[in-house]
C-alpha positions in Angstrom: -137.7 -190.2 -11.5 -134.7 -192.2 -12.7 -132.7 -192.1 -16.0 -134.1 -195.6 -16.7 -137.5 -194.0 -17.1 -136.1 -192.5 -20.4 -137.4 -189.0 -20.0 -136.0 -187.1 -23.0 -135.5 -183.3 -23.0 -137.1 -181.2 -25.6 -136.6 -177.4 -26.3 -138.0 -175.7 -23.2 -137.7 -178.6 -20.8 -136.9 -177.4 -17.3 -135.4 -179.9 -14.8 -135.8 -178.9 -11.2 -132.8 -178.7 -8.9 -133.5 -179.3 -5.2 -136.7 -178.1 -3.5 -136.3 -174.3 -3.6 -137.5 -173.7 -7.2 -134.1 -173.7 -9.0 -134.1 -175.3 -12.5 -131.9 -176.0 -15.5 -132.8 -176.7 -19.1 -131.0 -179.9 -20.2 -129.9 -180.2 -23.9 -132.7 -181.3 -26.2 -132.5 -185.0 -26.9 -130.7 -185.9 -23.7 -132.2 -188.2 -21.1 -132.8 -186.5 -17.7 -133.9 -187.3 -14.2 -134.5 -185.5 -10.9 -133.0 -187.9 -8.3 -133.4 -187.6 -4.6 -130.1 -185.8 -4.1 -129.3 -184.3 -7.6 -130.6 -183.6 -11.1 -128.8 -185.2 -14.1 -128.9 -185.3 -17.8 -127.0 -187.7 -20.1 -126.3 -187.4 -23.8 -127.7 -190.1 -26.1 -124.3 -191.7 -26.6 -123.5 -191.5 -22.8 -120.3 -189.5 -23.5 -121.5 -186.3 -22.0 -123.3 -185.5 -18.8 -124.7 -182.6 -16.8 -125.4 -182.8 -13.0 -126.6 -180.2 -10.5 -127.7 -180.0 -6.9 -128.6 -177.5 -4.3 -126.3 -176.9 -1.4 -127.7 -175.5 1.9 -124.8 -173.1 2.3 -122.8 -171.1 -0.3 -119.7 -171.4 1.9 -116.5 -172.7 0.2 -116.4 -175.9 2.3 -120.0 -176.9 1.6 -119.7 -176.2 -2.1 -116.4 -178.1 -2.4 -117.8 -181.1 -0.5 -120.9 -181.1 -2.7 -118.8 -181.0 -5.9 -116.7 -183.9 -4.8 -119.8 -186.0 -4.0 -121.3 -184.9 -7.4 -118.2 -186.1 -9.2 -118.3 -189.4 -7.3 -122.0 -190.0 -7.9 -121.6 -189.1 -11.6 -118.8 -191.6 -12.1 -116.2 -188.9 -12.8 -112.7 -189.9 -11.6 -109.2 -188.5 -11.6 -110.3 -185.1 -10.4 -107.4 -183.7 -8.4 -109.4 -182.5 -5.3 -106.7 -180.3 -3.8 -106.1 -178.5 -7.1 -109.8 -178.0 -7.5 -110.2 -176.7 -3.9 -107.5 -174.1 -4.5 -109.1 -173.0 -7.8 -112.5 -172.5 -6.2 -111.3 -169.5 -4.4 -111.4 -167.4 -7.6 -113.6 -168.2 -10.6 -111.9 -168.7 -13.9 -114.8 -166.9 -15.6 -118.2 -165.6 -14.4 -121.4 -165.0 -16.5 -125.0 -164.1 -15.9 -127.8 -166.6 -15.9 -131.4 -165.4 -15.1 -130.0 -162.4 -13.3 -127.7 -164.5 -11.1 -123.9 -164.7 -11.3 -122.5 -168.1 -12.3 -118.9 -168.9 -11.5 -117.2 -171.3 -13.8 -114.0 -173.4 -13.8 -112.7 -175.8 -16.5 -110.9 -178.8 -15.2 -108.6 -180.6 -17.8 -105.1 -181.9 -18.1 -103.8 -178.3 -18.4 -105.6 -177.0 -15.3 -105.8 -180.2 -13.3 -102.2 -180.8 -12.4 -101.4 -182.9 -15.5 -104.4 -185.3 -15.3 -107.5 -185.4 -17.4 -110.7 -186.2 -15.5 -112.4 -189.4 -16.7 -116.0 -190.6 -17.1 -116.2 -194.2 -16.0 -116.4 -196.6 -19.0 -116.4 -193.7 -21.5 -112.9 -192.1 -21.4 -111.0 -189.0 -20.5 -112.3 -185.5 -21.1 -113.0 -182.0 -19.8 -115.0 -181.2 -16.7 -116.8 -177.9 -16.3 -117.7 -176.9 -12.7 -120.3 -174.2 -12.0 -121.5 -172.5 -8.8 -124.4 -170.1 -8.4 -124.3 -168.3 -5.0 -128.0 -167.8 -4.4 -127.6 -166.4 -0.9 -125.4 -167.0 2.2 -127.6 -170.0 3.0 -127.9 -171.6 -0.4 -126.0 -172.3 -3.6 -126.6 -174.3 -6.8 -123.6 -176.2 -8.0 -123.0 -178.6 -10.7 -120.8 -180.0 -13.4 -120.7 -180.8 -17.0 -118.4 -183.4 -18.6 -117.5 -184.2 -22.2 -115.4 -187.1 -23.4 -112.7 -185.6 -25.7 -112.6 -185.7 -28.7 -115.7 -188.0 -29.1 -118.3 -185.6 -27.5 -116.4 -182.2 -27.8 -119.4 -180.7 -29.6 -121.5 -181.2 -26.5 -119.5 -178.6 -24.6 -121.6 -175.8 -26.3 -124.8 -177.6 -25.3 -123.6 -177.8 -21.7 -122.7 -174.1 -21.6 -126.2 -173.3 -23.0 -127.7 -175.4 -20.2 -125.5 -173.7 -17.5 -126.6 -170.3 -18.9 -130.2 -171.5 -18.5 -130.0 -172.0 -14.7 -132.8 -170.3 -12.9 -132.7 -169.7 -9.1 -135.2 -168.3 -6.6 -133.7 -166.4 -3.7 
């Protein structure tokens, strides 16, 4: 399925992530798609997005590589990769989602070495990176992005979606 098919999330929509039974609930009203390599959701105005994928290892190198590819595939630029790599060693915050620990990092001008990430053709904003370490062999990782200040209100919707992540061991 592709975003061009215009599937629109409603309350209770579950978007599969990978092939192991993991899922996320995209915000209601957002277009969503499960692509061959990742799952994505896009706000109606295109100024916010959510993307997730399954990684065949929960090791730092595999997760970091997957996140960089996810940024590139999601048209997010100006992410200082070395700064992000250093930060991934220790979560900024952790929370529970469906009994699993979700590690979170916010990437913005303040935390990204003086540069705001940008969503192509939409503007600068704040990036949220998340990782769920399912097992030593598997992780679910993803990102949320909001153009600031235009879509700042979508940050709460992205957090709710991240809290909805379900994984199967």
